[in-house]
ROSE-882351 format. One record per residue (C-alpha): y, z, x; residue in one letter. Coordinates in nm, 4 decimals, always signed. Each point is the difference from the previous one (the first is absolute). Example, Ala and Ser with C-alpha at 12.3 -4.5 7.8 and 13.67 -1.06 7.14 Angstrom:
2
PT        y        z        x aa
PT  -0.4500  +0.7800  +1.2300  A
PT  +0.3440  -0.0660  +0.1370  S
//
This chain:
407
PT        y        z        x aa
PT  +0.0000  +0.0000  +0.0000  M
PT  +0.3392  -0.1006  +0.1390  A
PT  +0.2565  +0.2655  +0.0733  E
PT  +0.2879  +0.0169  -0.2484  L
PT  +0.2547  -0.0797  +0.2699  N
PT  -0.1827  -0.3170  +0.1061  E
PT  +0.1899  -0.2962  -0.1405  A
PT  -0.2098  -0.3062  -0.0850  P
PT  +0.0502  -0.3101  +0.2086  E
PT  +0.2817  -0.2043  -0.1590  P
PT  -0.1481  -0.2953  -0.1842  Q
PT  +0.2845  -0.2132  +0.1321  E
PT  -0.1786  +0.0193  +0.3360  D
PT  -0.2950  -0.1898  -0.1489  K
PT  +0.2296  -0.2655  -0.1446  L
PT  +0.1636  -0.0295  +0.3420  N
PT  -0.3465  -0.0521  +0.1513  E
PT  -0.0715  -0.2756  -0.2516  I
PT  +0.3379  -0.1577  +0.0721  A
PT  -0.0833  +0.0125  +0.3712  Q
PT  -0.3341  -0.1718  -0.0681  K
PT  +0.1666  -0.2794  -0.1952  L
PT  +0.2775  -0.0506  +0.2556  V
PT  -0.2462  -0.0051  +0.2918  D
PT  -0.2500  -0.2359  -0.1662  A
PT  -0.0271  -0.3427  +0.1612  D
PT  +0.0034  -0.1829  -0.3352  K
PT  +0.2295  -0.2673  -0.1372  K
PT  -0.0290  +0.1478  -0.3507  A
PT  -0.1160  +0.3329  -0.1423  Q
PT  -0.0470  +0.0489  -0.3737  L
PT  -0.0193  +0.3530  -0.1441  V
PT  -0.1105  +0.0865  -0.3537  Y
PT  +0.0921  +0.3407  -0.1437  A
PT  +0.0249  +0.1469  -0.3474  F
PT  +0.3453  +0.0869  -0.1277  N
PT  +0.0974  +0.3450  +0.1199  G
PT  -0.2219  -0.0182  +0.3079  T
PT  +0.2860  -0.0198  +0.2468  G
PT  +0.0877  -0.3670  +0.0635  K
PT  +0.3743  +0.0685  +0.0017  T
PT  -0.0468  +0.2976  +0.2332  R
PT  -0.2122  -0.2205  +0.2249  L
PT  +0.2763  -0.2619  +0.0060  S
PT  +0.2444  +0.2696  +0.1139  R
PT  -0.2439  +0.1137  +0.2686  A
PT  -0.0198  -0.3555  +0.1344  I
PT  +0.3757  -0.0415  -0.0206  K
PT  +0.0480  +0.3209  +0.2004  N
PT  -0.2577  -0.0929  +0.2626  H
PT  +0.1505  +0.0689  +0.3449  P
PT  -0.0847  -0.3442  +0.1386  S
PT  +0.2100  -0.1675  -0.2693  L
PT  +0.3256  +0.1712  +0.1038  A
PT  +0.0982  +0.1369  -0.3446  P
PT  +0.2966  +0.1877  +0.1412  E
PT  +0.1692  -0.3335  +0.0725  Q
PT  -0.0883  -0.1766  -0.3226  E
PT  +0.3348  +0.0351  -0.1743  E
PT  +0.1897  -0.1004  +0.3135  E
PT  -0.2073  -0.3059  +0.0940  V
PT  +0.0792  -0.3351  -0.1605  E
PT  -0.2570  -0.1339  -0.2447  L
PT  -0.1019  -0.2847  +0.2323  T
PT  -0.0698  +0.2470  +0.2824  Q
PT  -0.2144  +0.2500  -0.1889  R
PT  -0.3630  +0.0724  +0.0777  T
PT  -0.1164  +0.0452  -0.3629  V
PT  +0.0833  -0.1553  -0.3363  L
PT  -0.0898  +0.2002  -0.3101  Y
PT  -0.0587  -0.0761  -0.3651  Y
PT  -0.0550  +0.3116  -0.2120  S
PT  +0.1345  +0.2018  -0.2921  A
PT  +0.3055  +0.0616  +0.2173  F
PT  +0.0654  -0.3754  +0.0048  T
PT  +0.0058  -0.0128  -0.3799  E
PT  +0.2355  +0.2997  -0.0017  D
PT  +0.2643  -0.2206  +0.1644  L
PT  +0.0445  -0.1686  -0.3390  F
PT  +0.1443  +0.1983  -0.2940  V
PT  +0.0922  -0.1247  -0.3473  W
PT  +0.3525  +0.0200  -0.1357  D
PT  -0.0519  -0.0602  -0.3722  N
PT  +0.3722  -0.0057  -0.0883  D
PT  -0.0561  +0.2696  -0.2605  N
PT  +0.3641  -0.0091  -0.1062  K
PT  +0.0242  -0.3703  -0.0909  N
PT  -0.3655  -0.1087  +0.0092  D
PT  +0.1015  -0.3366  +0.1415  E
PT  -0.0228  -0.0242  +0.3794  V
PT  -0.3391  +0.1400  +0.0936  R
PT  -0.0690  -0.0263  +0.3728  K
PT  -0.2291  +0.1232  +0.2706  L
PT  +0.2089  +0.1784  +0.2603  T
PT  -0.1123  -0.0125  +0.3629  I
PT  +0.0395  +0.3098  +0.2135  Q
PT  +0.1604  -0.0805  +0.3386  P
PT  -0.2771  -0.1202  +0.2314  N
PT  -0.0589  -0.2441  +0.2847  V
PT  -0.2958  -0.1773  -0.1615  F
PT  +0.1698  -0.1800  -0.2892  T
PT  +0.3217  -0.0601  +0.1919  D
PT  -0.1915  -0.1628  +0.2849  W
PT  -0.2166  -0.2349  -0.2071  I
PT  +0.2868  -0.1040  -0.2291  L
PT  +0.2436  -0.0547  +0.2858  N
PT  -0.2478  -0.1836  +0.2218  S
PT  -0.1940  -0.2021  -0.2558  Q
PT  +0.1783  +0.0278  -0.3323  G
PT  -0.1748  +0.0618  -0.3281  D
PT  -0.2048  -0.3198  -0.0374  E
PT  -0.3238  +0.1413  +0.1414  R
PT  +0.0253  +0.3196  -0.2056  I
PT  +0.0625  -0.1932  -0.3213  I
PT  -0.2920  -0.2347  +0.0706  K
PT  -0.2461  +0.2873  +0.0474  H
PT  +0.1341  +0.1987  -0.2950  F
PT  -0.0237  -0.2917  -0.2430  Q
PT  -0.3501  -0.0845  +0.1202  R
PT  -0.1158  +0.3550  -0.0715  Y
PT  +0.1819  +0.0266  -0.3328  T
PT  +0.1715  -0.2861  -0.1883  D
PT  +0.1855  -0.3023  +0.1353  E
PT  +0.2645  +0.0505  -0.2692  R
PT  +0.0831  +0.3477  +0.1324  L
PT  +0.2565  -0.0082  +0.2798  T
PT  +0.1482  +0.2765  +0.2183  P
PT  +0.3561  -0.0407  +0.1251  E
PT  +0.1558  +0.1829  +0.2956  F
PT  +0.3795  +0.0101  -0.0276  P
PT  +0.1372  +0.0634  +0.3517  P
PT  +0.2600  +0.2605  +0.0841  K
PT  +0.2352  -0.0163  +0.2977  T
PT  +0.0812  +0.3236  +0.1768  E
PT  +0.2252  +0.0696  +0.2983  Q
PT  -0.1373  +0.2236  +0.2730  I
PT  +0.0994  +0.1111  +0.3485  T
PT  -0.2399  -0.1402  +0.2582  N
PT  -0.1153  +0.1642  +0.3229  S
PT  +0.3019  -0.1451  +0.1808  E
PT  +0.2419  +0.1599  -0.2432  G
PT  +0.0894  -0.3257  -0.1706  R
PT  +0.0041  -0.0592  -0.3742  R
PT  -0.2418  -0.2632  -0.1242  E
PT  -0.1362  -0.1199  -0.3324  N
PT  -0.3692  +0.0335  -0.0861  I
PT  -0.1931  -0.1256  -0.3013  T
PT  -0.2329  +0.2325  -0.1925  T
PT  -0.2061  -0.0391  -0.3158  Y
PT  +0.0289  +0.3207  -0.2025  P
PT  -0.1577  -0.1161  -0.3284  E
PT  -0.2290  -0.2487  -0.1753  V
PT  +0.0550  -0.1634  -0.3387  H
PT  -0.2828  -0.1667  -0.1926  F
PT  +0.0316  -0.2877  -0.2442  S
PT  -0.2582  -0.1660  -0.2253  L
PT  +0.0200  -0.3622  -0.1090  R
PT  -0.1588  -0.1019  -0.3284  G
PT  +0.0531  -0.3669  -0.0757  G
PT  +0.3732  -0.0638  +0.0223  S
PT  +0.0833  +0.3689  -0.0458  E
PT  +0.0625  +0.2314  +0.2957  L
PT  -0.0225  +0.3755  -0.0501  K
PT  +0.1913  +0.1733  +0.2821  P
PT  -0.0179  +0.3594  +0.1220  N
PT  -0.3382  +0.0814  -0.1508  I
PT  -0.2196  +0.2913  +0.0989  K
PT  -0.3411  -0.0981  +0.1299  I
PT  -0.3287  +0.1863  -0.0485  S
PT  -0.1454  +0.2487  +0.2456  K
PT  -0.2648  -0.2501  +0.1050  G
PT  +0.2641  -0.2688  +0.0584  E
PT  +0.2070  +0.2502  +0.1965  E
PT  -0.2993  +0.0785  +0.2247  S
PT  -0.0496  -0.3720  +0.0501  N
PT  +0.3653  -0.0379  +0.0929  F
PT  -0.0039  +0.2780  +0.2618  V
PT  -0.3192  -0.1423  +0.1489  W
PT  +0.1576  -0.3477  +0.0060  S
PT  +0.2907  +0.1366  +0.2051  V
PT  -0.2346  +0.1657  +0.2495  F
PT  -0.2328  -0.3013  +0.0150  L
PT  +0.2954  -0.2300  +0.0709  S
PT  +0.1138  +0.2251  +0.2829  M
PT  -0.3537  +0.0187  +0.1432  L
PT  -0.0496  -0.3764  -0.0167  E
PT  +0.3280  -0.0566  +0.1804  E
PT  -0.0977  +0.2510  +0.2691  A
PT  -0.3362  -0.1742  +0.0533  L
PT  +0.1622  -0.3424  +0.0203  E
PT  +0.2303  +0.1304  +0.2725  I
PT  -0.2934  +0.1543  +0.1900  L
PT  -0.2034  -0.3211  -0.0247  L
PT  +0.2897  -0.2227  +0.1069  D
PT  -0.0553  -0.0819  +0.3653  D
PT  +0.3537  -0.1338  +0.0237  Q
PT  +0.1632  +0.3220  -0.1221  D
PT  +0.1400  +0.1942  +0.2966  E
PT  +0.2107  +0.2466  -0.1975  S
PT  -0.2403  +0.2900  +0.0511  G
PT  +0.0067  +0.0794  -0.3712  R
PT  -0.3078  +0.1938  -0.1204  F
PT  -0.1527  -0.0071  +0.3483  K
PT  -0.0378  +0.3799  -0.0209  E
PT  -0.1763  -0.0129  -0.3381  L
PT  -0.3510  +0.1475  +0.0231  Q
PT  -0.1049  +0.1053  -0.3500  Y
PT  +0.0525  -0.0864  -0.3641  V
PT  -0.0918  +0.2858  -0.2344  F
PT  -0.0401  -0.0911  -0.3688  I
PT  -0.0708  +0.2705  -0.2575  D
PT  -0.1102  -0.1115  -0.3484  D
PT  +0.2112  -0.3090  -0.0709  P
PT  -0.1774  -0.0555  -0.3345  V
PT  +0.1283  +0.2754  -0.2287  S
PT  +0.0650  -0.1254  -0.3546  S
PT  -0.1392  -0.3484  +0.0705  L
PT  -0.2374  -0.1831  -0.2341  D
PT  -0.3315  -0.1199  +0.1424  E
PT  +0.1003  -0.3640  +0.0504  N
PT  +0.3084  +0.0843  +0.2054  H
PT  -0.1906  +0.2742  +0.1814  L
PT  -0.2645  -0.2484  +0.1169  I
PT  +0.2668  -0.2515  +0.0985  E
PT  +0.1842  +0.2634  +0.2018  L
PT  -0.3211  +0.1055  +0.1771  A
PT  -0.0830  -0.3599  +0.0941  V
PT  +0.3565  -0.0612  +0.1202  D
PT  -0.0076  +0.3131  +0.2139  L
PT  -0.3381  -0.0914  +0.1471  G
PT  +0.1278  -0.3474  +0.0877  T
PT  +0.3125  +0.1435  +0.1605  L
PT  -0.2026  +0.2414  +0.2143  I
PT  -0.2237  -0.2852  +0.1170  K
PT  +0.3061  -0.2054  +0.0886  S
PT  +0.1026  +0.2784  +0.2405  A
PT  -0.3276  -0.0211  +0.1946  K
PT  +0.1722  -0.1299  +0.3145  D
PT  +0.2501  +0.2843  +0.0122  T
PT  -0.0588  +0.3585  +0.1056  G
PT  +0.1051  +0.1200  -0.3436  L
PT  -0.2355  +0.2397  -0.1822  K
PT  -0.0161  +0.0781  -0.3710  F
PT  -0.0954  +0.3211  -0.1806  I
PT  -0.0317  -0.0281  -0.3795  I
PT  -0.0805  +0.2846  -0.2402  T
PT  -0.0728  -0.0239  -0.3715  T
PT  -0.1407  +0.1879  -0.2991  H
PT  -0.0838  -0.3208  -0.1893  N
PT  -0.3697  -0.1055  +0.0245  P
PT  +0.0672  -0.3630  -0.0956  L
PT  +0.2759  -0.0423  +0.2597  F
PT  -0.2213  +0.1682  +0.2592  Y
PT  -0.2969  -0.2238  -0.0765  N
PT  +0.1954  -0.3268  +0.0025  V
PT  +0.1812  +0.0879  +0.3240  L
PT  -0.3267  +0.1318  +0.1465  H
PT  -0.1616  -0.3383  -0.0621  N
PT  +0.3005  -0.1831  +0.1429  E
PT  +0.0031  +0.2066  +0.3196  L
PT  -0.3609  +0.0979  +0.0639  C
PT  -0.1789  -0.3276  -0.0763  N
PT  -0.0029  -0.2823  +0.2536  D
PT  +0.1936  -0.3054  -0.1131  D
PT  -0.0033  -0.2800  +0.2535  T
PT  +0.2328  -0.2085  -0.2150  R
PT  +0.2740  +0.2439  +0.0895  L
PT  -0.1203  +0.0471  +0.3599  S
PT  -0.0785  +0.3634  -0.0751  W
PT  -0.3240  +0.0193  +0.1953  R
PT  -0.1787  +0.3324  +0.0564  N
PT  +0.1955  +0.1570  -0.2832  A
PT  -0.1787  +0.3333  +0.0215  R
PT  +0.1049  +0.0334  +0.3621  A
PT  +0.3627  -0.0450  -0.1040  K
PT  +0.0116  +0.2062  -0.3198  A
PT  -0.1244  +0.3428  -0.1018  E
PT  -0.0229  +0.1512  -0.3482  A
PT  -0.0021  +0.3750  -0.0696  Y
PT  -0.0274  +0.2568  -0.2750  L
PT  +0.2451  +0.2920  +0.0266  L
PT  -0.1320  +0.3132  -0.1706  Q
PT  +0.1478  +0.3423  -0.0656  K
PT  -0.2440  +0.2871  -0.0516  Y
PT  +0.0265  +0.3140  -0.2093  E
PT  +0.0956  +0.2093  +0.3036  D
PT  +0.2963  -0.2314  +0.0658  G
PT  -0.1553  -0.1754  +0.2999  S
PT  -0.0043  -0.3786  +0.0426  F
PT  -0.2476  -0.2586  +0.1190  D
PT  +0.0320  -0.3695  +0.0854  L
PT  -0.3321  -0.1861  -0.0149  S
PT  -0.0716  -0.3718  +0.0650  P
PT  -0.0775  -0.2114  -0.3076  Q
PT  -0.0732  -0.3401  +0.1490  N
PT  -0.3541  -0.0171  -0.1378  D
PT  +0.1186  -0.1183  -0.3422  R
PT  +0.3105  -0.0180  -0.2162  P
PT  +0.0866  +0.3314  -0.1601  F
PT  -0.1168  +0.0592  -0.3590  S
PT  +0.1836  +0.2766  -0.1811  Y
PT  -0.2791  +0.0805  -0.2443  H
PT  -0.2594  +0.0162  +0.2792  L
PT  +0.2169  +0.2437  +0.1919  H
PT  +0.0301  +0.2206  -0.3086  L
PT  -0.3755  -0.0083  -0.0540  L
PT  -0.0510  +0.0915  +0.3645  S
PT  +0.2396  +0.2942  -0.0437  E
PT  -0.1923  +0.1244  -0.3039  V
PT  -0.3352  -0.0339  +0.1776  Q
PT  +0.1298  +0.1836  +0.3053  S
PT  +0.1466  +0.2786  -0.2153  A
PT  -0.3317  +0.0470  -0.1797  I
PT  -0.1974  -0.0056  +0.3253  G
PT  +0.2252  +0.2574  +0.1682  S
PT  +0.0245  +0.2276  -0.3052  G
PT  +0.3794  -0.0372  -0.0282  R
PT  +0.0143  -0.2011  -0.3238  A
PT  +0.2859  +0.0955  -0.2317  K
PT  +0.1115  -0.1068  -0.3444  K
PT  +0.2242  -0.2772  +0.1280  Y
PT  -0.3119  -0.1767  +0.1326  H
PT  -0.0874  -0.0761  -0.3621  F
PT  +0.3319  -0.1872  -0.0086  G
PT  -0.1037  -0.1933  +0.3113  F
PT  -0.3321  -0.0842  -0.1635  L
PT  +0.1632  -0.1171  -0.3217  R
PT  +0.2205  -0.2339  +0.2066  N
PT  -0.3161  -0.1452  +0.1598  V
PT  -0.1613  -0.0441  -0.3417  L
PT  +0.3072  -0.1755  -0.1412  E
PT  +0.0195  -0.2477  +0.2895  K
PT  -0.3743  -0.0664  -0.0050  T
PT  +0.0010  -0.0529  -0.3774  A
PT  +0.2865  -0.2483  +0.0306  T
PT  -0.1882  -0.1908  +0.2708  F
PT  -0.3159  -0.0137  -0.2118  L
PT  +0.1885  -0.1091  -0.3113  G
PT  -0.0491  +0.3144  -0.2094  H
PT  +0.2810  +0.0878  -0.2387  K
PT  -0.0701  +0.3725  +0.0395  K
PT  -0.0807  +0.1892  +0.3164  W
PT  -0.2217  +0.2314  -0.2086  E
PT  -0.2600  -0.2794  +0.0000  K
PT  -0.0828  +0.0969  +0.3580  L
PT  -0.0842  +0.3633  -0.0804  L
PT  -0.3543  +0.1380  -0.0285  P
PT  -0.1573  -0.0417  -0.3414  E
PT  -0.2074  +0.2358  -0.2119  T
PT  -0.3557  -0.0802  -0.1025  T
PT  +0.1468  -0.1424  -0.3225  E
PT  +0.2022  -0.2533  +0.2013  G
PT  +0.3351  +0.1713  -0.0538  R
PT  +0.2581  +0.0795  +0.2653  V
PT  -0.0447  +0.3529  +0.1309  S
PT  +0.2597  +0.2096  -0.1808  S
PT  -0.0155  +0.2604  +0.2789  L
PT  +0.0899  -0.2551  +0.2673  A
PT  +0.2737  -0.1499  -0.2175  W
PT  +0.1499  +0.3431  -0.0699  R
PT  +0.0014  +0.1010  +0.3658  H
PT  +0.1757  -0.3182  +0.1096  L
PT  +0.2617  +0.0168  -0.2722  N
PT  +0.0815  +0.3703  +0.0181  L
PT  -0.0122  +0.0342  +0.3771  A
PT  +0.2024  -0.3159  +0.0706  S
PT  +0.2743  +0.0815  -0.2524  H
PT  +0.0702  +0.3635  +0.0747  S
PT  +0.3550  +0.1057  -0.0795  A
PT  +0.0015  +0.2760  +0.2570  H
PT  +0.0010  -0.0535  +0.3749  S
PT  -0.2007  +0.3170  +0.0464  G
PT  -0.2809  -0.1496  -0.2037  E
PT  +0.0170  -0.3287  +0.1882  E
PT  -0.0704  +0.1705  +0.3320  T
PT  -0.2239  +0.2750  -0.1406  G
PT  -0.3561  +0.0574  +0.1075  E
PT  -0.2836  -0.1497  -0.2038  L
PT  -0.2685  +0.2014  -0.1671  S
PT  -0.3646  -0.0674  +0.0851  A
PT  -0.0330  -0.2006  -0.3229  T
PT  +0.3073  -0.2069  +0.0838  D
PT  -0.1284  -0.0747  +0.3510  R
PT  -0.3381  -0.1068  -0.1352  D
PT  +0.1617  -0.2290  -0.2575  E
PT  +0.2291  -0.1568  +0.2610  L
PT  -0.2997  -0.0674  +0.2223  N
PT  -0.2033  -0.1392  -0.2930  N
PT  +0.2730  -0.2494  -0.0932  I
PT  +0.0459  -0.1127  +0.3613  V
PT  -0.3741  -0.0409  +0.0506  Q
PT  -0.0334  -0.1958  -0.3250  H
PT  +0.2839  -0.2318  +0.1043  L
PT  -0.1567  -0.0591  +0.3421  I
PT  -0.3525  -0.0561  -0.1330  D
PT  +0.1019  -0.2139  -0.2982  Q
PT  +0.2416  -0.2290  +0.1840  H
PT  -0.1518  +0.0062  +0.3492  K
PT  +0.2922  +0.1564  +0.1876  F
PT  -0.1019  +0.0896  +0.3511  R
PT  +0.0383  +0.3530  +0.1323  D
PT  +0.3630  +0.0166  +0.1183  L
PT  -0.0091  +0.3440  +0.1574  R
PT  +0.0740  +0.0340  +0.3720  P
PT  -0.3051  -0.0064  +0.2268  D
PT  +0.0367  +0.3680  +0.0884  D
PT  -0.0511  +0.1137  -0.3598  Q
//
């Protein structure tokens, strides 16, 4: 038993270890899957603060001289809606002062951003970036004019009618922010791949960290984004640039996994597995973390849940929320098999009826209104019923044993 004055090892240390592993890995691309709430954002901060990436200079160094480019929730926070609540007329997306948007708009204009945004959303939907001229004092003490872009207006054309200053949906907004970042990243890669460019721009760039660029996206746009990102990473094969991508979305993970981890000679991406690595980031009940390779197959959410339930039963740590996990597995399996009701997969009585005991356990335990009940211990009867349902599902539908080898 630990002494009361012994403080546990800070869990941030484990995240820092994982960040170190990712930074040190000799891989062109690393893809990390993690459930929401596992710690992806904290991991992104750990990578950002890694000593080798000179975080103390980040705000002082020009964008084109930085060692890391980031896309994360912090990127989306640069854009805030002004809904013109007083007049309800000029709705706009205000841009917090930052070097990213100013650089891409000043160096390349808005054409690339608009092209990407309309491809992901609707060609009739157009963002506009009204410039603003400001006077500043430069390092030599002289006054000079600079151009900034403090806001975005969106218009929608329907036939001959143009609706200005509209507010776009959350999904469209996510697409827009990604389009800005993607445009900046494409421009950076073009500069790096240009043998004639002697400006030194982006020569210090080592890593691109992308955290969940697919929030609020529908499946079609999500797949398109994953394919685009995979293609972009492959196009950077002749540079020293490395990519780290994290996500909570199984579909995005699987599509990007296939793009990065399967050989495709048409795109000169030979020996893909030697260039890319896929991981699963897990957070355990004691607050510790683990990063395990997942290159053997694309990640399947329902299989991971079933594995969790099996492991919990085998180790004697099953709780009521594992019934919720199991119901999720049943719902996804029923959808795949074409059943209208997940109850069709439950054990049946000798009369051919769905077991009312199994049905009751899954409904009551997975819809508890009290958090204490959700994490509460199971009775012996509950544990037996959980095991019976899992075993029936495995035997009936030929799932293989998903438990770790050491169980």
